[in-house]
MMTF fields as JSON, N, C-alpha, C and O atoms, coordinates in Angstrom:
{
  "mmtfVersion": "1.0.0",
  "mmtfProducer": "UNKNOWN",
  "numBonds": 519,
  "numAtoms": 520,
  "numGroups": 130,
  "numChains": 1,
  "numModels": 1,
  "chainsPerModel": [1],
  "groupsPerChain": [130],
  "chainIdList": ["A"],
  "bondAtomList": [4, 2, 8, 6, 12, 10, 16, 14, 20, 18, 24, 22, 28, 26, 32, 30, 36, 34, 40, 38, 44, 42, 48, 46, 52, 50, 56, 54, 60, 58, 64, 62, 68, 66, 72, 70, 76, 74, 80, 78, 84, 82, 88, 86, 92, 90, 96, 94, 100, 98, 104, 102, 108, 106, 112, 110, 116, 114, 120, 118, 124, 122, 128, 126, 132, 130, 136, 134, 140, 138, 144, 142, 148, 146, 152, 150, 156, 154, 160, 158, 164, 162, 168, 166, 172, 170, 176, 174, 180, 178, 184, 182, 188, 186, 192, 190, 196, 194, 200, 198, 204, 202, 208, 206, 212, 210, 216, 214, 220, 218, 224, 222, 228, 226, 232, 230, 236, 234, 240, 238, 244, 242, 248, 246, 252, 250, 256, 254, 260, 258, 264, 262, 268, 266, 272, 270, 276, 274, 280, 278, 284, 282, 288, 286, 292, 290, 296, 294, 300, 298, 304, 302, 308, 306, 312, 310, 316, 314, 320, 318, 324, 322, 328, 326, 332, 330, 336, 334, 340, 338, 344, 342, 348, 346, 352, 350, 356, 354, 360, 358, 364, 362, 368, 366, 372, 370, 376, 374, 380, 378, 384, 382, 388, 386, 392, 390, 396, 394, 400, 398, 404, 402, 408, 406, 412, 410, 416, 414, 420, 418, 424, 422, 428, 426, 432, 430, 436, 434, 440, 438, 444, 442, 448, 446, 452, 450, 456, 454, 460, 458, 464, 462, 468, 466, 472, 470, 476, 474, 480, 478, 484, 482, 488, 486, 492, 490, 496, 494, 500, 498, 504, 502, 508, 506, 512, 510, 516, 514],
  "bondOrderList": [1, 1, 1, 1, 1, 1, 1, 1, 1, 1, 1, 1, 1, 1, 1, 1, 1, 1, 1, 1, 1, 1, 1, 1, 1, 1, 1, 1, 1, 1, 1, 1, 1, 1, 1, 1, 1, 1, 1, 1, 1, 1, 1, 1, 1, 1, 1, 1, 1, 1, 1, 1, 1, 1, 1, 1, 1, 1, 1, 1, 1, 1, 1, 1, 1, 1, 1, 1, 1, 1, 1, 1, 1, 1, 1, 1, 1, 1, 1, 1, 1, 1, 1, 1, 1, 1, 1, 1, 1, 1, 1, 1, 1, 1, 1, 1, 1, 1, 1, 1, 1, 1, 1, 1, 1, 1, 1, 1, 1, 1, 1, 1, 1, 1, 1, 1, 1, 1, 1, 1, 1, 1, 1, 1, 1, 1, 1, 1, 1],
  "groupList": [{"groupName": "MET", "atomNameList": ["N", "CA", "C", "O"], "elementList": ["N", "C", "C", "O"], "formalChargeList": [0, 0, 0, 0], "bondAtomList": [1, 0, 2, 1, 3, 2], "bondOrderList": [1, 1, 2], "singleLetterCode": "M", "chemCompType": "L-PEPTIDE LINKING"}, {"groupName": "SER", "atomNameList": ["N", "CA", "C", "O"], "elementList": ["N", "C", "C", "O"], "formalChargeList": [0, 0, 0, 0], "bondAtomList": [1, 0, 2, 1, 3, 2], "bondOrderList": [1, 1, 2], "singleLetterCode": "S", "chemCompType": "L-PEPTIDE LINKING"}, {"groupName": "GLN", "atomNameList": ["N", "CA", "C", "O"], "elementList": ["N", "C", "C", "O"], "formalChargeList": [0, 0, 0, 0], "bondAtomList": [1, 0, 2, 1, 3, 2], "bondOrderList": [1, 1, 2], "singleLetterCode": "Q", "chemCompType": "L-PEPTIDE LINKING"}, {"groupName": "GLU", "atomNameList": ["N", "CA", "C", "O"], "elementList": ["N", "C", "C", "O"], "formalChargeList": [0, 0, 0, 0], "bondAtomList": [1, 0, 2, 1, 3, 2], "bondOrderList": [1, 1, 2], "singleLetterCode": "E", "chemCompType": "L-PEPTIDE LINKING"}, {"groupName": "ALA", "atomNameList": ["N", "CA", "C", "O"], "elementList": ["N", "C", "C", "O"], "formalChargeList": [0, 0, 0, 0], "bondAtomList": [1, 0, 2, 1, 3, 2], "bondOrderList": [1, 1, 2], "singleLetterCode": "A", "chemCompType": "L-PEPTIDE LINKING"}, {"groupName": "ASP", "atomNameList": ["N", "CA", "C", "O"], "elementList": ["N", "C", "C", "O"], "formalChargeList": [0, 0, 0, 0], "bondAtomList": [1, 0, 2, 1, 3, 2], "bondOrderList": [1, 1, 2], "singleLetterCode": "D", "chemCompType": "L-PEPTIDE LINKING"}, {"groupName": "LEU", "atomNameList": ["N", "CA", "C", "O"], "elementList": ["N", "C", "C", "O"], "formalChargeList": [0, 0, 0, 0], "bondAtomList": [1, 0, 2, 1, 3, 2], "bondOrderList": [1, 1, 2], "singleLetterCode": "L", "chemCompType": "L-PEPTIDE LINKING"}, {"groupName": "ASN", "atomNameList": ["N", "CA", "C", "O"], "elementList": ["N", "C", "C", "O"], "formalChargeList": [0, 0, 0, 0], "bondAtomList": [1, 0, 2, 1, 3, 2], "bondOrderList": [1, 1, 2], "singleLetterCode": "N", "chemCompType": "L-PEPTIDE LINKING"}, {"groupName": "TYR", "atomNameList": ["N", "CA", "C", "O"], "elementList": ["N", "C", "C", "O"], "formalChargeList": [0, 0, 0, 0], "bondAtomList": [1, 0, 2, 1, 3, 2], "bondOrderList": [1, 1, 2], "singleLetterCode": "Y", "chemCompType": "L-PEPTIDE LINKING"}, {"groupName": "ARG", "atomNameList": ["N", "CA", "C", "O"], "elementList": ["N", "C", "C", "O"], "formalChargeList": [0, 0, 0, 0], "bondAtomList": [1, 0, 2, 1, 3, 2], "bondOrderList": [1, 1, 2], "singleLetterCode": "R", "chemCompType": "L-PEPTIDE LINKING"}, {"groupName": "THR", "atomNameList": ["N", "CA", "C", "O"], "elementList": ["N", "C", "C", "O"], "formalChargeList": [0, 0, 0, 0], "bondAtomList": [1, 0, 2, 1, 3, 2], "bondOrderList": [1, 1, 2], "singleLetterCode": "T", "chemCompType": "L-PEPTIDE LINKING"}, {"groupName": "LYS", "atomNameList": ["N", "CA", "C", "O"], "elementList": ["N", "C", "C", "O"], "formalChargeList": [0, 0, 0, 0], "bondAtomList": [1, 0, 2, 1, 3, 2], "bondOrderList": [1, 1, 2], "singleLetterCode": "K", "chemCompType": "L-PEPTIDE LINKING"}, {"groupName": "GLY", "atomNameList": ["N", "CA", "C", "O"], "elementList": ["N", "C", "C", "O"], "formalChargeList": [0, 0, 0, 0], "bondAtomList": [1, 0, 2, 1, 3, 2], "bondOrderList": [1, 1, 2], "singleLetterCode": "G", "chemCompType": "PEPTIDE LINKING"}, {"groupName": "VAL", "atomNameList": ["N", "CA", "C", "O"], "elementList": ["N", "C", "C", "O"], "formalChargeList": [0, 0, 0, 0], "bondAtomList": [1, 0, 2, 1, 3, 2], "bondOrderList": [1, 1, 2], "singleLetterCode": "V", "chemCompType": "L-PEPTIDE LINKING"}, {"groupName": "ILE", "atomNameList": ["N", "CA", "C", "O"], "elementList": ["N", "C", "C", "O"], "formalChargeList": [0, 0, 0, 0], "bondAtomList": [1, 0, 2, 1, 3, 2], "bondOrderList": [1, 1, 2], "singleLetterCode": "I", "chemCompType": "L-PEPTIDE LINKING"}, {"groupName": "CYS", "atomNameList": ["N", "CA", "C", "O"], "elementList": ["N", "C", "C", "O"], "formalChargeList": [0, 0, 0, 0], "bondAtomList": [1, 0, 2, 1, 3, 2], "bondOrderList": [1, 1, 2], "singleLetterCode": "C", "chemCompType": "L-PEPTIDE LINKING"}, {"groupName": "PRO", "atomNameList": ["N", "CA", "C", "O"], "elementList": ["N", "C", "C", "O"], "formalChargeList": [0, 0, 0, 0], "bondAtomList": [1, 0, 2, 1, 3, 2], "bondOrderList": [1, 1, 2], "singleLetterCode": "P", "chemCompType": "L-PEPTIDE LINKING"}, {"groupName": "PHE", "atomNameList": ["N", "CA", "C", "O"], "elementList": ["N", "C", "C", "O"], "formalChargeList": [0, 0, 0, 0], "bondAtomList": [1, 0, 2, 1, 3, 2], "bondOrderList": [1, 1, 2], "singleLetterCode": "F", "chemCompType": "L-PEPTIDE LINKING"}],
  "groupTypeList": [0, 1, 2, 3, 1, 4, 4, 3, 1, 2, 0, 5, 6, 4, 7, 6, 8, 9, 3, 5, 10, 8, 10, 5, 9, 11, 6, 12, 13, 14, 9, 15, 0, 10, 16, 13, 10, 1, 3, 12, 6, 13, 5, 4, 1, 9, 4, 13, 2, 8, 6, 12, 2, 4, 3, 14, 0, 10, 1, 0, 12, 16, 13, 16, 14, 7, 17, 3, 14, 3, 4, 11, 10, 6, 4, 3, 4, 13, 2, 12, 17, 4, 5, 4, 4, 2, 11, 12, 14, 3, 9, 10, 0, 2, 2, 0, 2, 3, 0, 9, 9, 2, 2, 4, 1, 2, 6, 13, 13, 4, 16, 4, 12, 0, 4, 12, 14, 11, 3, 12, 16, 9, 12, 12, 12, 11, 14, 2, 14, 16],
  "groupIdList": [1, 2, 3, 4, 5, 6, 7, 8, 9, 10, 11, 12, 13, 14, 15, 16, 17, 18, 19, 20, 21, 22, 23, 24, 25, 26, 27, 28, 29, 30, 31, 32, 33, 34, 35, 36, 37, 38, 39, 40, 41, 42, 43, 44, 45, 46, 47, 48, 49, 50, 51, 52, 53, 54, 55, 56, 57, 58, 59, 60, 61, 62, 63, 64, 65, 66, 67, 68, 69, 70, 71, 72, 73, 74, 75, 76, 77, 78, 79, 80, 81, 82, 83, 84, 85, 86, 87, 88, 89, 90, 91, 92, 93, 94, 95, 96, 97, 98, 99, 100, 101, 102, 103, 104, 105, 106, 107, 108, 109, 110, 111, 112, 113, 114, 115, 116, 117, 118, 119, 120, 121, 122, 123, 124, 125, 126, 127, 128, 129, 130],
  "secStructList": [7, 7, 2, 2, 2, 2, 2, 2, 6, 1, 7, 7, 4, 4, 4, 3, 3, 3, 3, 3, 3, 3, 3, 7, 1, 1, 1, 7, 3, 3, 3, 3, 3, 3, 3, 3, 7, 6, 6, 1, 7, 5, 7, 6, 6, 1, 7, 7, 3, 3, 3, 3, 3, 3, 3, 3, 3, 3, 6, 6, 3, 3, 3, 3, 3, 3, 3, 3, 3, 7, 7, 1, 1, 2, 2, 2, 2, 2, 2, 2, 2, 2, 2, 2, 2, 2, 2, 2, 2, 2, 2, 2, 2, 2, 2, 2, 2, 2, 2, 2, 2, 2, 2, 2, 6, 7, 7, 7, 7, 7, 7, 6, 6, 7, 6, 6, 3, 3, 3, 7, 6, 6, 1, 7, 3, 3, 3, 7, 7, 7],
  "xCoordList": [0.853, 0.0, 0.901, 1.819, 0.622, 1.446, 1.11, 0.083, 2.012, 1.783, 0.525, -0.194, 0.24, -0.964, -2.225, -3.139, -2.299, -3.506, -3.621, -4.73, -2.485, -2.532, -3.094, -3.86, -2.717, -3.232, -4.726, -5.459, -5.187, -6.612, -7.447, -8.63, -6.855, -7.619, -7.57, -8.049, -7.009, -6.966, -8.345, -9.038, -8.739, -9.997, -9.827, -8.741, -10.915, -10.927, -11.271, -12.418, -10.293, -10.503, -11.547, -12.179, -11.732, -12.682, -14.099, -15.022, -14.29, -15.599, -15.97, -16.395, -15.807, -16.112, -17.544, -18.068, -18.158, -19.514, -19.574, -18.866, -20.428, -20.767, -22.082, -23.004, -22.168, -23.366, -24.155, -23.615, -25.445, -26.364, -27.443, -27.911, -27.832, -28.805, -30.089, -30.056, -31.234, -32.547, -33.397, -33.344, -34.176, -35.054, -36.32, -36.321, -37.39, -38.615, -38.714, -39.701, -37.701, -37.599, -38.696, -38.942, -39.369, -40.418, -40.145, -40.005, -40.074, -40.041, -38.636, -38.365, -37.743, -36.404, -35.535, -35.797, -34.481, -33.471, -33.252, -33.258, -33.057, -32.653, -31.27, -31.043, -30.35, -29.001, -28.889, -29.083, -28.573, -28.408, -26.913, -26.139, -26.513, -25.103, -24.839, -25.181, -24.227, -23.936, -22.507, -21.567, -22.331, -20.967, -20.161, -20.665, -18.902, -18.016, -16.673, -16.295, -15.976, -14.632, -13.643, -14.025, -12.39, -11.371, -11.159, -10.577, -11.626, -11.543, -12.762, -12.806, -13.741, -14.939, -16.059, -17.075, -15.899, -16.95, -17.931, -17.554, -19.194, -20.212, -19.811, -19.459, -19.865, -19.529, -20.831, -21.496, -21.19, -22.462, -22.491, -23.558, -21.366, -21.348, -21.878, -22.115, -22.064, -22.6, -23.894, -24.083, -24.774, -26.089, -26.031, -25.23, -26.894, -27.071, -27.765, -28.66, -27.356, -27.973, -28.695, -28.225, -29.843, -30.614, -30.678, -31.09, -30.262, -30.245, -31.13, -31.049, -31.972, -32.865, -32.377, -31.7, -32.729, -32.413, -33.636, -34.25, -33.981, -35.099, -34.763, -33.757, -35.605, -35.417, -36.703, -37.796, -36.562, -37.719, -37.439, -36.297, -38.47, -38.322, -38.53, -39.496, -37.619, -37.72, -37.661, -37.471, -37.824, -37.75, -36.352, -36.175, -35.355, -33.981, -33.604, -32.446, -34.559, -34.29, -34.39, -34.813, -34.006, -34.12, -33.092, -31.937, -33.538, -32.657, -32.634, -33.684, -31.443, -31.372, -31.584, -31.077, -32.321, -32.594, -32.041, -32.373, -31.202, -30.645, -31.13, -31.187, -31.479, -32.031, -31.824, -31.708, -31.781, -31.688, -33.084, -34.045, -33.182, -34.448, -34.238, -33.367, -35.03, -34.948, -35.612, -36.835, -34.807, -35.343, -34.323, -33.122, -34.834, -33.973, -33.875, -32.948, -34.842, -34.849, -35.135, -35.572, -34.882, -35.178, -36.681, -37.084, -37.499, -38.954, -39.397, -40.239, -38.835, -39.154, -38.68, -39.356, -37.537, -37.005, -37.919, -38.16, -38.426, -39.341, -40.621, -41.121, -41.153, -42.378, -42.147, -43.049, -40.965, -40.678, -40.118, -39.848, -39.94, -39.32, -40.086, -39.486, -41.398, -42.192, -42.132, -41.947, -42.286, -42.23, -40.848, -40.73, -39.804, -38.444, -38.141, -37.46, -38.642, -38.439, -39.121, -38.553, -40.341, -41.07, -40.303, -40.204, -39.767, -38.972, -37.704, -37.303, -37.078, -35.886, -36.186, -35.396, -37.321, -37.741, -37.996, -37.554, -38.707, -38.985, -37.688, -37.544, -36.745, -35.458, -34.699, -34.105, -34.723, -34.033, -34.687, -33.989, -36.007, -36.71, -36.379, -36.175, -36.324, -35.948, -34.527, -34.262, -33.613, -32.235, -32.162, -31.4, -32.941, -32.958, -33.521, -33.003, -34.59, -35.161, -34.173, -34.081, -33.434, -32.428, -31.311, -30.839, -30.894, -29.862, -30.36, -29.61, -31.616, -32.19, -32.25, -31.947, -32.644, -32.738, -31.36, -31.223, -30.354, -28.997, -28.51, -27.854, -28.827, -28.435, -29.113, -28.481, -30.401, -31.151, -30.714, -30.855, -30.186, -29.835, -28.402, -27.976, -27.648, -26.28, -26.307, -27.081, -25.449, -25.378, -24.63, -23.644, -25.112, -24.428, -23.78, -24.472, -22.448, -21.718, -21.347, -20.726, -21.748, -21.437, -19.946, -19.363, -19.325, -17.907, -17.673, -18.545, -16.49, -16.143, -16.096, -15.763, -16.437, -16.376, -17.668, -17.727, -18.717, -19.998, -20.64, -20.359, -21.476, -22.159, -22.949, -23.647, -22.84, -23.584, -22.901, -23.469, -21.688, -20.983, -19.733, -18.953, -19.549, -18.406, -17.472, -17.917, -16.178, -15.191, -15.01, -14.855, -15.028, -14.798, -13.321, -12.511, -12.949, -11.54, -10.869, -9.646, -11.613, -11.023, -11.234, -11.012, -11.651, -11.822, -13.177, -13.46, -14.037, -15.371, -16.287, -16.182, -17.178, -18.091, -19.235, -19.718, -19.668, -20.831, -21.788, -21.365, -23.052, -24.036, -24.22, -24.421, -24.149, -24.298, -25.642, -25.943, -26.446, -27.777, -27.657, -27.182, -28.086, -27.954, -28.831, -28.826],
  "yCoordList": [-1.17, 0.0, 1.237, 1.348, 2.175, 3.379, 4.302, 4.151, 5.268, 6.195, 7.019, 7.309, 7.407, 8.201, 7.413, 7.937, 6.155, 5.366, 4.996, 4.845, 4.848, 4.572, 5.767, 5.597, 6.985, 8.192, 8.343, 8.784, 7.98, 8.082, 7.07, 7.309, 5.945, 4.907, 5.025, 4.132, 6.095, 6.323, 6.735, 7.519, 6.218, 6.631, 8.024, 8.401, 8.783, 10.161, 10.156, 9.903, 10.432, 10.424, 11.442, 11.255, 12.508, 13.556, 13.234, 14.0, 12.116, 11.8, 10.338, 9.618, 9.915, 8.539, 8.417, 9.33, 7.261, 6.976, 5.57, 4.674, 5.381, 4.052, 3.684, 4.497, 2.487, 2.073, 1.05, 0.033, 1.333, 0.393, 0.064, 0.952, -1.178, -1.625, -2.075, -2.802, -1.629, -1.986, -2.497, -1.949, -3.538, -4.066, -4.646, -5.092, -4.629, -5.305, -6.668, -7.382, -7.03, -8.286, -8.452, -9.567, -7.358, -7.415, -6.4, -6.753, -5.152, -4.066, -3.643, -3.386, -3.564, -3.097, -2.915, -3.472, -2.112, -1.898, -0.409, 0.352, 0.008, 1.377, 1.302, 0.59, 2.05, 2.143, 3.476, 4.538, 3.402, 4.596, 4.89, 4.104, 6.024, 6.406, 7.466, 8.635, 7.044, 7.938, 8.455, 7.661, 9.777, 10.308, 10.07, 10.221, 9.696, 9.455, 10.14, 10.458, 10.352, 10.927, 9.798, 8.63, 10.15, 9.137, 8.212, 7.137, 8.62, 7.764, 6.848, 6.005, 6.999, 6.175, 6.732, 6.064, 7.953, 8.592, 9.302, 9.758, 9.395, 10.073, 11.523, 12.216, 11.985, 13.366, 14.157, 14.132, 14.859, 15.59, 16.802, 17.385, 17.2, 18.372, 18.036, 18.938, 16.75, 16.329, 15.555, 14.897, 15.641, 15.001, 13.52, 13.098, 12.747, 11.337, 11.284, 12.083, 10.348, 10.187, 8.849, 7.858, 8.828, 7.603, 7.288, 8.118, 6.068, 5.628, 4.401, 3.483, 4.384, 3.256, 2.385, 2.854, 1.116, 0.162, -0.705, -1.204, -0.879, -1.739, -2.36, -2.01, -3.279, -3.899, -3.799, -3.881, -3.619, -3.723, -4.863, -5.077, -5.579, -6.68, -6.14, -5.426, -6.485, -6.105, -7.38, -8.47, -7.242, -8.405, -9.023, -10.186, -8.23, -8.722, -9.18, -9.518, -9.196, -9.622, -8.468, -7.376, -8.687, -7.633, -6.523, -6.782, -5.28, -4.115, -3.437, -3.053, -3.284, -2.613, -1.11, -0.487, -0.539, 0.894, 1.434, 0.923, 2.462, 3.125, 4.562, 5.204, 5.077, 6.427, 6.99, 6.253, 8.314, 8.994, 9.193, 9.389, 9.139, 9.401, 10.638, 10.653, 11.667, 12.885, 12.606, 12.492, 12.498, 12.202, 12.603, 12.673, 12.864, 13.191, 12.034, 11.977, 11.107, 9.958, 8.689, 8.757, 7.542, 6.272, 6.135, 5.643, 6.559, 6.478, 7.3, 6.85, 8.503, 9.33, 8.65, 8.723, 7.996, 7.296, 6.136, 5.908, 5.405, 4.304, 4.846, 4.277, 5.948, 6.538, 7.086, 7.025, 7.617, 8.216, 7.243, 7.628, 5.98, 4.992, 4.833, 4.896, 4.627, 4.345, 5.496, 5.266, 6.735, 7.889, 8.042, 8.302, 7.88, 8.005, 6.882, 7.105, 5.674, 4.547, 4.811, 4.53, 5.352, 5.654, 6.676, 6.527, 7.702, 8.699, 8.069, 8.383, 7.188, 6.491, 5.61, 5.548, 4.934, 4.085, 4.941, 4.602, 6.049, 6.946, 7.488, 7.551, 7.878, 8.395, 7.313, 7.591, 6.085, 4.978, 4.673, 4.424, 4.691, 4.434, 5.513, 5.203, 6.774, 7.853, 7.659, 7.875, 7.253, 7.009, 5.854, 5.917, 4.808, 3.676, 4.087, 3.676, 4.905, 5.389, 6.269, 6.194, 7.102, 7.963, 7.119, 7.414, 6.081, 5.192, 4.491, 4.352, 4.051, 3.424, 4.419, 4.077, 5.658, 6.683, 6.96, 7.096, 7.042, 7.286, 6.12, 6.327, 4.89, 3.724, 3.752, 3.461, 4.103, 4.097, 5.212, 5.086, 6.299, 7.438, 7.397, 8.303, 6.357, 6.263, 6.017, 5.196, 6.741, 6.605, 5.344, 4.972, 4.694, 3.533, 3.973, 4.42, 3.853, 4.28, 3.037, 2.112, 3.033, 1.901, 1.897, 2.958, 0.727, 0.667, 1.052, 0.85, 1.609, 2.026, 0.807, -0.296, 1.026, -0.056, -0.813, -1.74, -0.451, -1.13, -0.664, 0.443, -1.465, -1.129, 0.152, 0.324, 1.052, 2.305, 3.382, 4.459, 3.133, 4.136, 4.542, 3.689, 5.814, 6.352, 7.027, 7.788, 6.75, 7.36, 8.827, 9.166, 9.697, 11.128, 11.445, 10.547, 12.737, 13.123, 12.878, 12.742, 12.82, 12.616, 11.195, 10.911, 10.317, 8.93, 8.629, 7.469, 9.631, 9.389, 8.882, 9.315, 7.977, 7.453, 8.409, 9.089, 8.457, 9.251, 8.314, 7.461, 8.473, 7.644, 8.208, 9.409, 7.318, 7.717, 7.237, 6.045, 8.151, 7.782, 7.586, 8.483, 6.411, 6.137, 7.032, 6.917],
  "zCoordList": [0.0, 0.0, 0.0, 0.812, -0.933, -0.99, 0.18, 0.841, 0.416, 1.529, 1.307, 2.263, 0.048, -0.233, 0.06, 0.696, -0.39, -0.142, 1.333, 1.845, 2.024, 3.465, 4.22, 5.169, 3.806, 4.454, 4.205, 5.091, 3.003, 2.677, 3.449, 3.692, 3.839, 4.517, 6.039, 6.738, 6.558, 8.001, 8.511, 7.863, 9.65, 10.261, 10.841, 11.28, 10.837, 11.327, 12.824, 13.193, 13.677, 15.126, 15.582, 16.622, 14.82, 15.199, 14.733, 15.008, 14.034, 13.46, 13.737, 12.834, 14.975, 15.351, 15.887, 16.526, 15.607, 16.07, 16.63, 16.17, 17.631, 18.121, 17.453, 17.398, 16.957, 16.225, 17.027, 17.461, 17.22, 17.857, 16.833, 16.119, 16.756, 15.754, 16.439, 17.432, 15.888, 16.415, 15.257, 14.156, 15.5, 14.46, 15.084, 16.232, 14.305, 14.723, 14.035, 14.216, 13.25, 12.514, 11.487, 11.027, 11.11, 10.097, 8.993, 7.822, 9.388, 8.413, 8.04, 6.867, 8.998, 8.676, 9.898, 10.964, 9.716, 10.747, 10.936, 9.968, 12.181, 12.497, 13.114, 14.093, 12.523, 13.078, 13.801, 13.211, 15.083, 15.909, 15.969, 16.517, 15.405, 15.33, 16.396, 16.219, 17.507, 18.624, 18.484, 18.444, 18.41, 18.272, 19.545, 20.658, 19.353, 20.494, 20.263, 19.135, 21.355, 21.287, 20.977, 20.919, 20.781, 20.506, 21.702, 21.557, 22.881, 24.076, 24.2, 25.096, 23.323, 23.359, 24.202, 24.393, 24.719, 25.515, 24.586, 23.507, 25.011, 24.207, 24.007, 24.963, 22.753, 22.387, 22.282, 21.247, 23.356, 23.417, 22.498, 22.303, 21.931, 21.046, 19.653, 18.849, 19.361, 18.064, 18.266, 19.288, 17.291, 17.391, 17.029, 16.195, 17.671, 17.326, 15.972, 15.699, 15.126, 13.809, 13.76, 14.32, 13.084, 12.919, 11.431, 10.62, 11.088, 9.704, 9.576, 10.392, 8.558, 8.334, 7.194, 6.279, 7.259, 6.206, 5.971, 6.914, 4.699, 4.327, 2.972, 2.355, 2.517, 1.215, 0.433, 0.993, -0.887, -1.767, -2.735, -3.143, -3.093, -4.046, -5.454, -5.721, -6.345, -7.754, -8.579, -8.038, -9.889, -10.768, -10.753, -11.116, -10.327, -10.263, -8.854, -8.606, -7.934, -6.575, -5.601, -5.981, -4.339, -3.327, -3.545, -3.883, -3.345, -3.457, -2.091, -1.577, -1.494, -0.191, -0.321, -1.254, 0.598, 0.627, 1.947, 3.016, 1.87, 3.05, 3.064, 2.015, 4.232, 4.321, 5.713, 6.692, 5.78, 7.075, 7.631, 6.887, 8.96, 9.642, 10.506, 11.375, 10.269, 11.074, 12.414, 12.496, 13.458, 14.792, 15.848, 15.587, 17.045, 18.18, 19.169, 19.977, 19.101, 20.005, 19.195, 18.047, 19.809, 19.151, 18.897, 17.843, 19.836, 19.659, 18.447, 17.67, 18.28, 17.104, 15.827, 14.801, 15.878, 14.708, 14.312, 13.127, 15.307, 15.023, 14.386, 13.416, 14.932, 14.372, 12.969, 12.134, 12.695, 11.395, 10.369, 9.231, 10.761, 9.876, 8.569, 7.496, 8.636, 7.433, 6.433, 5.238, 6.909, 6.002, 5.378, 4.181, 6.187, 5.674, 4.686, 3.684, 4.962, 4.055, 2.722, 1.667, 2.763, 1.529, 0.683, -0.535, 1.326, 0.607, 0.034, -1.088, 0.798, 0.326, -0.876, -1.818, -0.845, -1.968, -3.2, -4.298, -3.022, -4.153, -4.755, -5.976, -3.894, -4.375, -5.15, -6.192, -4.637, -5.301, -6.649, -7.631, -6.701, -7.962, -8.993, -10.167, -8.565, -9.48, -9.992, -11.175, -9.118, -9.532, -10.528, -11.492, -10.305, -11.23, -12.581, -13.62, -12.578, -13.837, -14.584, -15.809, -13.863, -14.481, -15.098, -16.196, -14.396, -14.936, -16.198, -17.165, -16.198, -17.399, -18.547, -19.69, -18.24, -19.279, -19.874, -21.09, -19.029, -19.515, -20.364, -21.384, -19.95, -20.737, -22.109, -23.125, -22.134, -23.386, -24.328, -25.544, -23.78, -24.631, -25.137, -25.853, -24.776, -25.277, -26.775, -27.269, -27.495, -28.949, -29.324, -28.688, -30.365, -30.905, -32.204, -33.119, -32.3, -33.491, -34.278, -33.755, -35.568, -36.434, -36.762, -36.991, -36.789, -37.125, -38.587, -39.432, -38.883, -40.239, -41.149, -40.717, -42.423, -43.403, -43.573, -44.38, -42.837, -43.001, -44.295, -44.755, -44.878, -46.126, -45.949, -44.95, -46.915, -46.881, -46.086, -45.908, -45.592, -44.808, -45.57, -45.995, -45.736, -46.467, -45.476, -44.617, -45.592, -44.711, -45.061, -46.234, -44.069, -44.263, -44.15, -43.922, -44.31, -44.284, -42.938, -42.889, -41.863, -40.534, -40.037, -38.86, -40.901, -40.505, -39.917, -39.618, -39.734, -39.205, -40.295, -41.443, -39.96, -40.966, -41.237, -40.332, -42.495, -42.888, -43.607, -44.387, -43.348, -44.025, -45.411, -45.589, -46.402, -47.798, -48.275, -48.215, -48.747, -49.247, -50.755, -51.452, -51.284, -52.719, -53.569, -54.795]
}
């Protein structure tokens, strides 16, 4: 490992979190990210973060969905899970549609020398209409 990649893979002592996982074993998982100091003590100067995880079934199998839950307590996170999950699903579906649109809009360039294609001065093919 080079020195540059070793420096990039160092953990940030000022940005450490303790992770606790909660689940109802039906709908999904809530990860409670509690900020801690480098000594492992709770860092009260930073807010606790709640992250949700769920899965949606697609024709290609299950797709994991990760999303933030705006909450100050675990109880608020549990109450807000469904709404945050729905927003996460909608965002993921939009991203998938955008990826499909980008795939569909890619240009296909015919290789030079195909029938009906004439080479131009710069080597680019031009369609020749008889």
